[in-house]
N, C-alpha and C positions, 0 to 999 in steps of 0.2 A: 504494500500500500504506500501511498505518498502523502506526506504532510507538506503542503505547499503554502507558503505565505501569500498574502494578497498582493497583486500587482497594482492595486488601487485603480483597477479598471475592471468593472464587473464582466464585460464581454470577454476580456482576456482571461479572467479567472475561470469562466465557464469553458472557454476553449482549452485551457490548461487541464481542466478536469477531464475533458474528453481525451486528451493525449495520455493522461495518467491511466484512464480506464483502458485504453488500447494496450498499454504494457501490462497492466494487471490481468488482462485477459490472456496473456501469453505465458507469464511466469506465475508460479504459485508459492514462492518462498514466503515464509511467515516473517517478513521483515517490514520495517517502515523506513522509507527513504525521505529524509528531511531536506526540502528544497526552499531556498530563498530566491524569490522571483521578483523581477522588476524590469523597467525600461530605462534606457539611457541612449544617448546619441553615440553609437559605436563607430560612426564614420564609414567611408568606403562602401564596399558591397557586403559587409558582414550582416547577416540577418539576425543572428543570435549567437551567444557563446555560453558555454558551460565551464565553470571552474570547479572541478570536483576535488574534494579532500581525498588524499590517497594514503595508503598504509604500505610500509615496506615489510614484507613477510619473508621469512626464511623459506627457501625453495622447498625443502623437505616437508615443512609444515603445510605449505601451499599444496604440494602434491598429495599429501595424506588427506587434506580436506577435500580435494577434488575426487579422490578415490571414494571417500566416505559419502560424498554427495551424488555419485553416479547412480542413475535410476533407469537407464534405458540401454539398449544394445549399442546405440551410437555413443553414449557416454562411456560405456565399458571399453569400446574400441579406442576412444580418444585417450582415456587415462592409461590404457595398456601401452600406448605409444609414448607416454611421457618418460623422459629419462629417469632412471631410479637413482637413489643416492641423494646427496645434499648439494649437488651442483649440476650444471648443464652447459653444453657447448652452444655458442651462438656464432652466426655468420655476420660479419660486418664488412660492408663494401666501402671502398674509397675513404678510408680513414688513415690517419697518420701512423697507426699501428700496422697497416698493411705493408706490402712490399714496396716501400718508398712512399713518400707523401703523395696522397691522392692516387694511390695505386688502383689500377683498373680491375684487378683480380679479387674475387671474394676472399676474405681473410677469416679463417676459422680460429676463433679465440677459445682455446680450451685450457688456458693456464690461469684462469681466474682474474685476468686483467680487466675484464669488462663487468665485474661484479656479478659473476655467474652463480652466486650462492643465494641470491634473493630476487624477489619479483615485487614490482610496485603495482598495486591494484587499488581500484576505487573503494571507498568505504562501503558503498552499496554491495560490491562484490564480496568484501570481507564479511559483511553481515550475512549475505546469502550462503556463504560457505561455512558459517559458524565460527569464523576466526575472531569476530567481535560480537557483542550482544546485538541481536537483530532489532531491538527496540532502543538502542543507544541514542540518547539525545544529541543535540548539537547539529550544526549544519553539515550535511553530507555533500551538498553541491549548491552553487549559486548560478542561476541561469538569468541572463540579461538579454532582452530583445532590443533591437535597434529602433529607437523612437523616430528615426529619420525615414522609416518605411511606413507605408499605409497597409495595414493588415485586414484581411477578411477573417473574422473570428468564428464564422459559422459555415463550414464547408458542405452542410447538408443540402443547400440549394445551389451548389456550384461556387466557384471563386469569381468574384467580381473582376472585371477588366481593370488592369492597372494596380491590383492589390495582390498581396502575398498571403498564401495559405498559412495562417497562424498555427492551426492545429498540427499541420505537417511539420512546421519548424519546431514546435514544442515536442513532438514525438522524437524528432531527430536529436534535440538537445537532451531530453530525458534518457535517450539511448546512451549518450556520452556519460551521463551521470551514473548509469548502471554498469558501465564498464566497456562499452563499445568504443574503445580508444586504441591508439597505436603508438608504439615507441618510435616508429619510422619518422614521425614529425620531429621528434627530438634529435634523431640522428641527422636528418636533413639540416636542421637549424645549426647544429654544431659542426657540420662537415666543411671541408675546404670549399672555396668559391667554385662555382660552375659544376659542382658534382651532385647537387641535390637530386636530380631526376634519376640518378644511377644508384642511389642508396635504397636497398630493399632487403 
């Protein structure tokens, strides 16, 4: 379930409730995700942004929680393919640790140099996996919508011309809050110039 603060816009609050209901209809973990919501001028072409609180978890604790949480054949297949033990290998492309600065070949880091003993997950993920209390208070994520855009808050009758589907954006941002994130963005940001598109 979601505990979402008011955006001080009744139509936006109703749209946000629709987005929350979408995710609640897909997942059934007995947790509460606390969301601070609002509007601000974010500039540019950013429709919204989510800033999730994250926890750094020892890899073996994370893996054990994933194994304990598995409830389907697909889950079992996935956890069976997680590396065992307390660390894991990662591929890092075009980093200074590769064969020369901005090296073009994938670099397998298996010496612990890339923090291979822990994973960073959103608090919502940690709650769902039982790594922290599922009803723990405090902000799990802050979601801000760009006040520079005109939103359509009710998609049931279509999206008005020239407006942005608010519920769709809210679903997207709540997805980030729950853990649909990627470390690739961090790697791109910290990589040498002109190499971003090749980091994968």
